[in-house]
C-alpha positions, 0 to 999 in steps of 0.5 A, a space after each residue: 657737431 650740435 652747439 648746445 643751446 645757451 642758457 637764459 639770462 637769469 632775470 634780474 632781481 626784482 626791485 626793492 620796493 619800500 615796505 608799506 606802512 600802516 595808514 594812520 587810521 590803521 595805526 591807531 586801530 592796531 595800537 587800540 586792539 593792543 591796549 585791550 588786550 593788555 587790559 584784559 591780560 594785566 587788569 586796570 593799567 595807568 597811562 604810564 604802564 600802557 606806555 611802557 608796555 606799548 612803547 608808545 608816547 604820552 600823547 599817543 596813550 592819552 589819545 588811545 584812552 580817549 577813543 576807547 572811553 568814547 566807544 564804551 570800552 575803557 573806564 576810569 577804575 580809581 588810582 593806583 596805590 603809588 606814593 606820588 599822586 599825578 596824572 599816571 597814577 589814574 587807573 584805566 580798565 576794560 569796561 567788563 560788564 559791556 558784554 557777556 559770554 555763555 558756554 553751554 555743556 550738553 551731556 545726555 545726563 544733564 546741562 551746565 551752563 557758565 557766564 563770563 564777562 568781557 575781561 573773562 571774569 566769572 559771572 554765574 554758573 547753573 546746572 540742569 539734571 536730564 535724567 528723563 530727557 530721553 524718555 520725554 523726547 520719545 514720548 513727543 516723537 510718539 516713541 514708535 508706539 504711541 509714546 507715554 505722554 506722562 513722560 513728556 509732561 513730567 519732563 518736558 522737552 529737553 531743548 526748551 528746558 536748556 533754553 529756559 535754564 539759560 535764560 534764568 541763569 542770565 537773569 540771576 546774573 543781572 546780564 542784560 547783553 549777551 554777545 556769543 554762546 559756545 555750546 559743547 556736546 559729544 559727537 562730530 561736528 560738520 566743519 562744512 555746516 558746522 552742525 552735530 553729525 547725526 549719531 546712533 548713541 546720542 540723544 537727537 535733542 543734542 542736535 536741536 540745542 544751537 539752532 534754537 538758542 540762536 533763534 530764541 536769544 538772537 545771539 551767535 551760536 558756536 557749536 564745538 566738540 566737548 572733548 576739543 573745548 577741553 583741549 582749548 582749555 588746557 592749551 590757553 588755561 592749563 597744563 598745555 599753556 605755552 605749548 604749540 603742539 599737543 594732544 589732549 587725552 579724554 578719559 571719561 564715559 568714553 575717550 576721545 582726543 583734541 589735537 592741537 598742532 602749530 597753535 591750531 586745533 585740528 578738526 580733520 576732513 569731516 570733523 573726526 579728528 581724535 575719534 580714538 575711541 574707534 582705534 583698533 588696540 590689542 587686548 580687546 575682544 574683537 575690532 571696532 565698527 563704523 558705528 559701535 566702538 566696542 572693540 576699540 580703544 573705547 573698550 580698553 580705557 572708557 569708563 566701563 572698562 575702567 570699572 571692570 578692570 578695578 573690580 578684576 583687581 579686587 577693588 569695588 567701584 561704587 554701585 552705578 548705573 551704565 549711564 552714570 559709570 563715569 562717577 564710579 570709575 572717577 571714584 575708583 581711580 581717585 581712591 586708588 591714587 590716595 591709598 584708600 582702594 585696598 591692596 590691589 590699588 597700585 596693580 590696578 593703577 599700573 594696569 590702567 596705565 598700560 591701557 592708556 599708554 597703548 591709545 597714547 603711543 598710537 596718537 604719538 606715532 602719527 602725530 608726534 605731539 611732544 606732549 600728552 595731556 590726561 584729561 577727562 573725569 578719569 585722567 583728572 582723577 589719576 592726576 600726577 601719579 597716573 600721568 607718570 605711570 603712563 609716561 613710563 609705559 609710553 617710553 618703552 612702547 614709542 621711540 618718540 619722546 613724549 610728555 605726559 601731564 595731567 590736565 589742570 584746568 580748574 572746574 569744567 574744562 569743556 566750560 572753560 574752553 567754550 567761554 574762551 571761544 565766545 570770548 575770542 569771538 566777542 573780542 574779536 568783534 568789539 576790539 576790532 576797527 570801525 
């Protein structure tokens, strides 16, 4: 009889090593960063309040404030409105104008800008219409047939106009030190190169904007898909604040999605996460192709489809050009929600919610985000009434519990997300140990 092999003895547990403690320099750097983040969150604080929030001793807080003042990051901000005067009543605040950041939202019809200081305070904004940008670019490129020199003279290079407008916005705001610029644009951003991918439907000048800003202004430039920036804004500032997993469903000229999972923005292998316009869905005349999203979810919920659906229900969207259909879609949805669009408004909103729920159900079945936020011009115009309708229909389509909310970021969520992204970059550098 063969004797079975004897089992190898279990390896002894590794010896317990004492936890490594941070060096004094590292501990000071960590405490400095915590204090700066508290000043960003709460505004000016007294030394006593910083002591309470950080758990540090009074001498440690005093040393911390001295270091940060020497680094030009913290300054005296007056006195707190307390009845008892004393050394702890002195307020200390972030030097908000130490640097500024900018966000740029690049669209076919125009470019918009927003500026913020290091504390996140608004410092300025501007708009640059670009209705003639495509004609001007065709003229400069020759247009395939000699071009139209008059168009180039009237419009000029749209990228040069963008940089000039940004410089003017900085000058008017009195900004002398620009740290980072975030550029938001439609299209897929290659995660390997950070460049805007080629598109047959978007103007070629969009892809040149980041590099020219970086070259002319000499600052870091972050390029991000505009829907992703809106998702960041809702995550940090809006309806999804405090959630670590959700999907922003963008309903505008086209449709798209920003995917936040476990607190992180997900871009995918090629930067295409969220391209739900190409999602094959029932109710369209055909299927999308690799280059055109007609026949996909875009054909159910894009601006042109929303306007057509409104007309089917007897509503009258404002007259518009094909390039400005999103404004008409936004207006007719807003009027329907307000009860100002006629007798077919309720049926129109129900039908629109049914269409949106089809896309939301597909997203939910793959990602199970637990929450979908309706954004974009149409989603924001529909507000809570549209979100509630979508939630009801989604509950009947999907076995996965999914809350549906409307976006709540004030102003432009694309610019808001752009400023958040730029501020994160600036604070990472300035708040880190040197």
